[in-house]
C-alpha positions as CSV (number, residue, x, y, z in Angstrom):
1,M,22.4,28.9,-7.2
2,R,25.5,27.0,-5.7
3,L,24.7,28.4,-2.3
4,K,21.3,26.6,-2.5
5,F,22.3,23.5,-3.8
6,A,24.9,23.7,-1.2
7,C,22.3,23.9,1.6
8,L,20.1,21.1,-0.2
9,A,23.2,18.7,0.0
10,L,24.0,19.9,3.6
11,I,20.2,19.0,4.4
12,A,20.7,15.5,3.1
13,G,23.9,14.8,4.5
14,L,22.8,15.3,7.9
15,A,19.4,14.3,8.4
16,V,19.3,11.0,6.5
17,T,21.8,9.6,8.9
18,S,19.2,9.7,11.8
19,A,16.1,9.4,9.9
20,A,17.3,6.4,8.8
21,Q,19.2,5.4,12.1
22,A,22.3,4.1,10.6
23,A,24.8,1.8,12.0
24,D,28.1,2.0,12.3
25,L,29.3,-0.8,10.1
26,L,32.9,-2.4,9.3
27,I,33.1,-3.8,5.5
28,F,35.4,-6.2,4.5
29,G,35.7,-9.8,2.6
30,G,35.3,-8.4,-1.2
31,P,36.6,-6.1,-3.5
32,I,35.5,-2.5,-2.7
33,Y,35.6,0.0,-5.3
34,T,35.8,3.7,-4.0
35,G,35.3,5.4,-7.6
36,L,38.8,7.1,-6.8
37,E,41.9,7.6,-8.9
38,A,44.1,7.8,-6.1
39,Q,42.4,4.5,-4.1
40,P,40.4,2.9,-6.5
41,K,40.1,-0.4,-4.3
42,V,40.4,-1.0,-0.7
43,E,40.3,-4.0,1.2
44,A,38.0,-2.3,3.8
45,L,35.5,0.5,4.5
46,V,34.6,2.0,7.8
47,V,30.9,3.7,8.0
48,K,30.5,5.8,11.0
49,D,27.4,8.2,11.8
50,G,25.7,7.6,8.0
51,K,29.2,8.5,6.4
52,V,32.3,7.1,4.8
53,A,35.1,6.9,8.0
54,F,37.9,5.3,6.6
55,T,39.2,3.4,3.4
56,G,42.1,1.2,3.4
57,A,43.7,-2.1,4.6
58,L,41.5,-4.1,6.7
59,A,44.0,-3.9,9.8
60,D,43.6,-0.4,9.6
61,A,40.1,-0.4,9.2
62,R,39.4,-2.7,12.2
63,K,41.4,-0.2,14.3
64,A,39.1,2.6,13.0
65,A,36.1,0.7,13.4
66,G,35.9,0.4,17.4
67,K,32.4,-1.4,17.9
68,A,31.1,-1.2,14.4
69,Q,28.9,-4.0,13.2
70,S,31.0,-6.1,10.4
71,I,29.7,-7.0,7.5
72,D,31.6,-9.5,5.7
73,L,31.2,-9.3,2.2
74,K,32.1,-13.3,1.5
75,G,33.8,-12.2,-1.6
76,A,30.9,-9.6,-3.3
77,A,32.2,-6.9,-4.5
78,A,30.9,-3.1,-3.3
79,Y,30.9,-0.1,-5.1
80,P,29.6,3.3,-4.4
81,G,26.0,3.6,-4.5
82,F,24.6,3.0,-8.1
83,V,21.7,5.8,-8.8
84,D,19.4,5.4,-11.8
85,A,19.7,8.9,-13.3
86,H,16.4,8.5,-15.4
87,A,13.2,6.8,-14.2
88,H,9.5,6.6,-14.0
89,L,9.0,5.8,-10.4
90,M,5.3,5.2,-10.2
91,G,5.4,3.7,-13.7
92,I,7.7,1.1,-12.2
93,G,5.4,0.6,-9.2
94,F,2.1,0.3,-11.5
95,R,4.0,-2.3,-13.9
96,E,3.9,-4.7,-10.9
97,M,0.6,-4.4,-10.5
98,T,-1.1,-4.1,-13.9
99,L,-0.7,-6.2,-16.8
100,N,2.8,-6.6,-18.2
101,L,3.8,-7.1,-21.5
102,E,7.4,-7.4,-21.1
103,G,9.2,-10.0,-23.0
104,T,6.3,-11.1,-25.4
105,L,7.1,-12.6,-28.7
106,S,4.4,-12.0,-31.0
107,I,1.1,-10.3,-31.0
108,A,-0.6,-13.9,-30.8
109,E,1.3,-14.3,-27.4
110,M,0.4,-10.7,-26.6
111,T,-3.5,-11.2,-26.9
112,A,-3.4,-14.6,-25.4
113,K,-1.9,-12.9,-22.2
114,V,-4.7,-10.0,-22.6
115,K,-7.2,-12.8,-22.3
116,A,-6.1,-14.6,-19.6
117,W,-5.5,-11.6,-17.5
118,S,-9.1,-10.5,-18.5
119,L,-10.5,-13.8,-17.0
120,A,-8.4,-13.6,-14.2
121,H,-9.5,-10.1,-13.6
122,P,-13.3,-10.0,-14.6
123,G,-15.3,-6.8,-14.4
124,P,-16.2,-3.6,-16.6
125,E,-13.3,-1.5,-15.9
126,V,-10.5,-0.8,-18.2
127,L,-8.2,-3.3,-18.8
128,S,-4.6,-1.8,-18.5
129,G,-1.0,-2.8,-19.5
130,R,1.9,-2.3,-20.9
131,G,5.5,-3.3,-22.1
132,W,4.9,-5.1,-25.7
133,I,6.9,-4.1,-28.3
134,E,7.0,-5.6,-32.0
135,T,10.1,-4.7,-33.3
136,H,10.7,-8.6,-33.0
137,Y,6.8,-9.9,-33.6
138,P,6.8,-12.7,-36.4
139,E,3.8,-10.6,-37.7
140,K,6.0,-7.5,-38.5
141,R,3.5,-4.7,-37.5
142,F,1.6,-3.2,-34.7
143,P,-1.1,-4.6,-33.1
144,N,-4.3,-3.3,-33.7
145,R,-7.8,-3.0,-32.5
146,A,-9.3,-6.1,-34.5
147,D,-6.6,-8.3,-32.7
148,L,-7.4,-6.9,-29.1
149,D,-11.4,-7.3,-30.0
150,A,-10.8,-10.8,-30.9
151,V,-10.2,-11.9,-27.0
152,V,-11.5,-9.0,-25.0
153,S,-14.6,-7.0,-26.7
154,D,-16.6,-6.3,-23.6
155,R,-14.5,-4.1,-21.9
156,P,-12.0,-1.3,-22.8
157,V,-8.5,-2.1,-23.3
158,V,-5.5,0.0,-23.5
159,L,-2.0,-1.2,-23.5
160,G,1.2,0.9,-24.0
161,R,4.2,0.2,-26.1
162,S,7.4,-0.5,-24.0
163,D,8.8,3.2,-25.0
164,G,5.7,4.7,-23.4
165,H,5.2,6.8,-26.3
166,A,2.3,5.2,-28.1
167,L,-0.4,2.7,-27.1
168,V,-2.8,0.2,-28.8
169,V,-6.5,0.0,-27.8
170,N,-9.7,-2.2,-28.5
171,S,-12.8,-0.8,-30.2
172,K,-14.5,-0.4,-26.8
173,M,-11.8,2.2,-25.6
174,L,-12.2,3.7,-29.0
175,A,-15.6,4.4,-28.8
176,L,-15.4,5.7,-25.0
177,A,-12.9,8.3,-25.9
178,G,-15.1,9.4,-29.1
179,I,-12.2,8.5,-31.6
180,T,-13.6,8.3,-35.4
181,R,-12.2,8.5,-38.8
182,D,-13.2,11.9,-38.4
183,T,-11.2,12.7,-35.2
184,P,-8.1,14.9,-36.3
185,D,-4.7,14.2,-35.3
186,P,-3.8,16.5,-31.9
187,A,-0.7,18.7,-32.5
188,G,2.3,16.1,-31.5
189,G,0.5,13.3,-31.7
190,Q,-1.0,10.7,-34.2
191,I,-3.9,8.5,-34.7
192,L,-3.0,5.8,-37.2
193,R,-5.5,4.8,-39.9
194,D,-5.8,2.0,-42.3
195,A,-6.4,1.9,-45.8
196,K,-10.3,3.1,-45.4
197,G,-9.2,5.8,-43.2
198,E,-10.7,4.2,-40.0
199,P,-8.6,4.3,-36.7
200,T,-6.4,1.1,-36.2
201,G,-6.2,1.3,-32.5
202,M,-2.9,3.0,-32.7
203,L,-2.0,6.2,-30.8
204,V,1.3,7.8,-31.3
205,D,2.8,10.4,-28.5
206,N,0.2,13.3,-27.9
207,A,-2.9,11.1,-29.6
208,K,-2.5,9.2,-26.3
209,S,-4.2,11.6,-24.1
210,L,-7.4,11.2,-26.4
211,V,-7.6,7.8,-24.5
212,T,-5.7,8.3,-21.3
213,S,-8.2,11.0,-20.3
214,K,-11.1,9.0,-20.0
215,V,-9.3,6.2,-18.0
216,P,-10.1,6.6,-14.1
217,P,-7.4,7.8,-12.1
218,P,-5.6,5.4,-9.6
219,S,-7.0,5.9,-5.9
220,E,-4.7,7.1,-3.5
221,A,-4.2,3.3,-2.1
222,Q,-3.0,2.2,-5.1
223,M,-0.6,5.2,-5.8
224,R,0.9,4.5,-2.2
225,E,1.1,0.7,-2.9
226,A,2.9,1.6,-6.7
227,A,5.1,3.7,-4.6
228,R,6.0,1.3,-2.2
229,R,6.6,-1.5,-5.0
230,A,8.7,0.8,-6.9
231,V,11.1,1.5,-4.0
232,D,11.5,-1.6,-2.7
233,L,12.1,-3.3,-5.9
234,Y,14.7,-0.5,-6.6
235,A,16.8,-1.2,-3.3
236,S,16.4,-4.9,-3.8
237,R,18.4,-4.3,-7.1
238,G,21.3,-2.4,-5.9
239,W,20.4,1.1,-6.6
240,T,20.9,3.9,-3.8
241,G,18.7,6.3,-5.4
242,L,16.8,7.5,-8.8
243,H,15.8,10.3,-10.6
244,S,12.5,10.2,-11.2
245,V,10.9,12.2,-14.2
246,S,7.6,13.8,-15.4
247,V,6.7,13.6,-11.9
248,A,3.0,14.7,-10.4
249,A,2.8,16.7,-7.3
250,K,0.9,14.1,-5.7
251,D,3.6,11.7,-6.3
252,V,6.0,13.7,-4.3
253,A,3.8,14.3,-1.2
254,I,3.4,10.1,-1.0
255,L,7.2,10.1,-0.9
256,K,7.8,12.6,1.7
257,D,5.1,10.7,3.8
258,M,7.2,7.6,3.6
259,A,10.6,9.4,4.1
260,A,8.6,10.8,7.3
261,A,7.6,7.4,8.3
262,G,11.0,6.0,7.7
263,T,9.9,3.9,5.0
264,L,11.5,5.2,2.0
265,P,14.8,3.1,1.6
266,I,16.2,5.1,-1.1
267,R,17.1,8.4,-2.3
268,V,14.6,10.1,-5.2
269,D,15.3,13.3,-7.0
270,N,12.0,14.2,-9.1
271,F,11.8,16.3,-11.9
272,M,8.2,17.5,-12.2
273,D,6.0,17.4,-15.4
274,L,5.4,20.7,-16.0
275,S,1.7,20.6,-15.4
276,S,2.6,19.8,-12.0
277,Q,5.6,22.1,-11.3
278,G,3.6,24.4,-8.6
279,T,5.8,27.3,-7.5
280,L,9.3,25.2,-8.6
281,L,9.9,27.8,-11.5
282,T,9.4,30.4,-8.9
283,T,10.9,29.3,-5.9
284,G,13.9,26.7,-7.2
285,P,14.6,23.3,-5.7
286,S,13.8,22.1,-2.5
287,A,14.2,19.2,-0.3
288,D,12.3,17.5,2.2
289,P,13.3,17.4,6.2
290,T,14.7,13.9,5.8
291,G,16.9,15.1,2.6
292,L,15.8,11.8,0.6
293,V,13.3,13.4,-1.4
294,R,14.4,16.6,-3.5
295,V,12.6,18.5,-6.3
296,D,15.2,19.5,-8.7
297,G,13.6,20.5,-12.1
298,V,11.1,20.3,-14.4
299,K,11.0,17.4,-17.1
300,M,9.6,18.3,-20.8
301,Y,9.1,16.6,-24.1
302,M,10.8,18.0,-27.3
303,D,10.2,14.8,-29.4
304,G,8.8,10.9,-29.2
305,A,10.4,7.8,-29.7
306,L,12.3,6.3,-32.6
307,G,10.4,3.0,-32.3
308,S,7.0,4.6,-33.1
309,R,8.7,6.8,-35.3
310,G,7.8,10.0,-33.2
311,A,11.5,11.1,-32.7
312,A,12.1,14.3,-34.7
313,L,14.8,13.7,-37.4
314,L,16.4,16.2,-39.7
315,A,15.6,14.0,-42.6
316,P,12.8,11.4,-43.7
317,Y,12.9,8.0,-41.7
318,D,14.5,5.2,-43.9
319,D,11.8,3.0,-43.4
320,A,8.5,5.4,-43.7
321,P,7.5,8.7,-44.5
322,G,7.8,11.3,-41.9
323,T,10.1,13.3,-39.8
324,G,9.0,12.7,-36.5
325,L,6.5,14.8,-34.0
326,L,7.5,17.7,-31.8
327,L,5.6,17.6,-28.5
328,T,5.8,21.0,-26.6
329,P,5.2,24.1,-28.4
330,P,8.3,26.3,-28.9
331,D,6.8,29.2,-26.6
332,V,6.3,27.1,-23.7
333,I,9.7,25.7,-23.9
334,A,11.2,29.5,-24.4
335,K,9.4,30.7,-21.4
336,T,9.7,27.9,-18.7
337,L,13.6,28.0,-19.6
338,A,13.3,31.6,-19.3
339,A,11.7,31.1,-15.7
340,A,14.0,28.1,-14.8
341,R,17.2,30.2,-15.3
342,K,15.8,33.1,-12.7
343,S,14.8,30.2,-10.1
344,H,17.8,28.0,-10.9
345,A,15.5,25.4,-11.4
346,Q,17.1,22.4,-13.5
347,I,15.9,21.5,-16.7
348,A,15.3,18.0,-18.1
349,I,14.1,17.8,-21.8
350,H,13.3,14.3,-23.7
351,A,14.9,14.3,-27.0
352,I,15.8,11.2,-28.9
353,G,16.1,12.1,-32.6
354,D,19.1,14.3,-34.4
355,R,16.6,17.3,-34.8
356,G,15.2,17.0,-31.5
357,N,18.4,17.2,-29.8
358,R,19.4,20.2,-32.3
359,L,16.7,22.1,-31.0
360,V,17.0,21.4,-27.5
361,L,20.8,22.6,-27.9
362,D,19.6,25.8,-29.7
363,A,16.8,26.5,-27.3
364,F,19.5,26.0,-23.9
365,E,21.9,28.0,-25.7
366,T,19.2,31.1,-26.6
367,A,17.9,30.8,-22.8
368,F,21.6,31.9,-21.6
369,D,22.1,34.6,-24.4
370,G,24.9,32.3,-26.0
371,D,26.7,32.6,-22.5
372,P,28.1,28.6,-22.1
373,A,29.5,29.4,-18.5
374,Q,26.4,30.6,-17.1
375,L,24.7,27.4,-18.9
376,R,27.4,24.7,-17.6
377,A,26.9,26.1,-14.2
378,A,22.9,25.3,-14.5
379,R,23.7,21.6,-15.4
380,W,20.5,21.5,-17.3
381,R,19.8,18.0,-19.4
382,I,19.1,16.3,-22.6
383,E,17.0,13.0,-21.4
384,H,18.1,10.2,-24.1
385,A,20.6,12.3,-26.5
386,Q,19.8,9.1,-28.4
387,V,20.5,10.4,-32.0
388,L,23.1,13.5,-32.8
389,S,24.2,14.6,-35.7
390,P,28.1,14.8,-36.0
391,G,28.1,18.7,-35.7
392,D,26.0,18.8,-32.3
393,L,27.8,15.9,-30.6
394,P,30.3,18.2,-29.3
395,R,27.9,20.9,-28.3
396,F,27.5,18.7,-25.1
397,A,30.5,19.3,-23.6
398,D,30.9,23.0,-25.2
399,L,27.9,24.3,-23.6
400,G,28.2,22.2,-20.4
401,V,24.9,19.9,-21.2
402,I,24.3,16.8,-19.2
403,A,23.8,13.8,-21.5
404,S,21.6,11.7,-19.6
405,M,21.8,8.1,-21.5
406,Q,20.4,4.6,-21.2
407,P,22.8,2.1,-22.4
408,S,20.2,-0.8,-22.2
409,H,18.3,0.9,-25.1
410,A,21.1,0.4,-27.6
411,I,20.9,-3.4,-27.0
412,G,17.1,-3.2,-27.6
413,D,16.9,-0.3,-30.5
414,L,19.9,-1.7,-32.4
415,Y,17.3,-4.3,-33.6
416,F,15.3,-1.8,-35.5
417,A,17.3,1.5,-35.4
418,P,19.3,0.4,-38.4
419,A,16.1,0.2,-40.4
420,R,15.0,3.7,-39.0
421,L,17.9,5.7,-39.5
422,G,20.1,4.1,-42.4
423,E,23.9,3.4,-42.0
424,A,24.9,7.2,-42.3
425,R,22.8,8.4,-39.3
426,L,23.3,5.3,-36.8
427,K,27.0,6.6,-37.0
428,G,25.6,9.2,-34.4
429,A,23.4,6.8,-32.5
430,Y,23.7,5.9,-28.6
431,A,27.4,7.3,-29.1
432,W,28.5,7.0,-25.4
433,H,32.2,6.3,-26.3
434,D,32.2,9.5,-28.7
435,L,30.3,12.0,-25.9
436,W,32.7,10.6,-23.0
437,A,35.8,11.4,-25.8
438,S,34.2,15.0,-26.3
439,G,34.7,15.7,-22.3
440,A,30.6,15.8,-21.9
441,H,29.4,15.1,-18.7
442,M,27.5,11.9,-18.7
443,A,24.7,10.0,-16.2
444,A,23.2,6.6,-16.8
445,G,19.9,5.3,-16.3
446,T,17.3,3.0,-17.4
447,D,14.0,4.9,-18.1
448,A,12.3,2.2,-16.2
449,P,9.6,1.1,-17.0
450,V,10.4,1.1,-20.6
451,E,13.4,-0.9,-19.6
452,K,13.7,-3.5,-16.7
453,G,15.5,-1.2,-14.0
454,D,18.2,-3.5,-13.4
455,P,21.8,-1.6,-12.9
456,L,23.6,-4.9,-14.1
457,V,22.2,-4.5,-17.2
458,E,23.0,-1.1,-18.0
459,F,26.5,-1.4,-16.9
460,Y,26.8,-4.5,-19.3
461,A,25.1,-2.9,-22.2
462,A,27.3,0.4,-21.5
463,T,30.6,-1.7,-21.7
464,Y,29.8,-4.7,-23.8
465,R,27.0,-3.6,-26.3
466,H,25.5,-6.8,-27.0
467,D,22.0,-8.3,-26.4
468,L,21.6,-10.1,-23.4
469,K,22.1,-13.3,-25.5
470,G,25.3,-12.1,-26.2
471,F,24.5,-11.0,-30.0
472,A,25.4,-7.9,-31.3
473,G,25.0,-7.2,-35.1
474,P,27.4,-5.9,-37.9
475,D,25.8,-2.1,-37.4
476,W,25.6,-2.2,-33.6
477,G,28.7,0.4,-33.3
478,L,30.7,-1.7,-30.8
479,D,33.5,0.8,-31.3
480,E,30.9,3.1,-29.0
481,V,31.5,0.7,-25.9
482,L,32.7,2.5,-22.4
483,T,35.5,1.3,-20.3
484,R,34.3,-0.5,-17.0
485,P,35.6,2.7,-14.9
486,Q,34.1,5.0,-17.4
487,A,30.4,2.7,-17.2
488,L,30.9,3.0,-13.1
489,A,31.8,6.9,-13.2
490,M,28.5,7.4,-15.3
491,I,26.4,5.6,-13.1
492,T,27.3,7.0,-9.8
493,K,29.3,10.2,-10.1
494,G,28.0,11.0,-13.2
495,A,24.3,10.8,-11.5
496,A,25.5,12.5,-8.6
497,Y,27.1,15.5,-11.0
498,A,23.5,15.6,-12.5
499,V,21.7,16.8,-9.7
500,F,24.3,19.0,-8.3
501,R,25.0,16.3,-5.2
502,E,28.4,15.2,-5.8
503,K,29.9,16.8,-2.8
504,D,27.9,14.4,-1.0
505,L,27.6,11.5,-3.4
506,G,28.8,9.5,-6.3
507,D,32.3,7.8,-4.5
508,L,33.5,6.4,-1.4
509,A,35.9,9.4,-0.7
510,V,35.6,9.8,3.3
511,G,33.1,12.0,4.6
512,K,30.6,11.5,1.9
513,A,27.5,9.9,2.3
514,A,27.4,5.8,3.2
515,D,25.7,4.8,-0.1
516,I,27.2,1.3,-1.2
517,S,25.5,-1.1,-3.9
518,V,27.1,-4.5,-3.6
519,F,26.9,-7.5,-6.1
520,S,27.3,-10.9,-6.4
521,V,30.4,-10.5,-9.3
522,D,33.1,-8.2,-9.5
523,L,31.9,-6.0,-12.1
524,M,35.6,-4.7,-13.1
525,T,36.6,-8.2,-13.7
526,A,34.1,-10.7,-14.6
527,P,33.1,-11.9,-18.2
528,F,30.5,-10.0,-19.8
529,P,28.2,-12.8,-19.5
530,D,28.4,-13.3,-15.9
531,I,27.7,-9.6,-15.1
532,A,24.0,-9.9,-16.9
533,K,23.2,-13.0,-14.9
534,A,24.8,-11.3,-11.5
535,H,22.4,-9.8,-8.4
536,A,22.3,-7.5,-6.1
537,V,23.4,-8.8,-2.5
538,M,23.3,-5.2,-0.3
539,T,22.1,-2.0,-0.9
540,V,23.1,0.5,1.9
541,V,21.7,4.0,2.1
542,G,23.2,6.6,4.5
543,G,24.9,3.8,6.3
544,K,21.6,2.1,6.8
545,V,21.2,-1.5,5.2
546,V,18.2,-1.1,3.4
547,Y,18.4,-4.4,1.4
548,R,20.3,-7.6,1.7
549,A,19.8,-11.0,-0.3
550,R,18.7,-14.0,1.6
């Protein structure tokens, strides 16, 4: 397995430079953080042939640079390339192309936006959007079909909740999907119903497929546009790469085409949806000729989301009956893990609730016959690792399971998580510090388009744990913050380790790929409010400047 990934790393390290036509660079004029303990900050950095060739004093860098192009940071700060360890690339692109309900403050505002969008985009086709979250709404409830019918009744409407684990539809869409009071809940899903037993229009987790299966898929042109928008947006935010999860085979084909054409600015590691894994579980991981696009493993779902009460808990929710949902049958998970162990494909499983996380840890341990050394070598991942029972937290380090977490979830979820979980369980939620202290490997992501997808928001959330207005409730667990160096490692080294790329990426050691993120403030010293307000200045991937702020 290590030989296979070493070969992939070699492909990435060599091919990106030629495909990207990287220039030799001399970078100076601001703090440059290397991510290395022996030399954490330097005056200057030299890039040659797409790799870091020198770090140190500016005078020495000038001698080493030769005829390299000079880049004066003018006070901006440079870091090893920031990598989003958990995002949905095509979802990010389509968020930019459909009705975006992020930041909506009420059901009334939400329906007003739906009406305005319908008037601006008339036609019989399905009106799609996403990004609403009701936890702040003054109505204090989920939206329903009656809300949507009041503004759009002549065409189907489908609006995804921000977490991606629930959606609300109007009556036209319910009729199109054939959902009535007699429609049973599918396994791993729930059709919410009113007091009379009628569907409210809210569908949770696997019940979503009753509707999404009736929505025409996007065209090839739309998919390519979504991919372009997503990667360009990410480059503009300072990301040098992302781990895209729940990926379809056609998405990878589009990314490979972009890489071959020289239009893919960032690196993309892909974890395939189980239905699209093709031969991955037989042949194992692979990389395209440029090394920018890799297929690493399979992504599955153990449970749902906390906000829509689909996260699987060991005891009932504090604010409603039930213990959540299990989305993938145990036999499917066991069979997939057995195949992945043989092929050396990585496994990434979504688990949010304490029961969900325990079941994944148990399944991982069983798949390797209780041999932690082999499991550690496989680098399997739990995506989110959001609510942990105290006895399960040390198992991440003991078994070598990677905790792939999203700091921004805490500064949003902690408005409603106390009600869902209660005080005792909340102590094991979003436990970044405790996991770090236990020795667990951690990688930071955003879960975009569930969240904005901004690396600065993730760094801010990990180190400050206040919302973007500077508020933190008394039960927000401020003792679980990370130090700034820890947060930096989680979003650079941690992301590299999580896909076997630490020999090529993750810090600015001489000989590694010149992937560099430059931001307008010094994240290691700036006041926390300034971090959330900062922006990307420049993004360098394999020595090529793929984004520069105007």
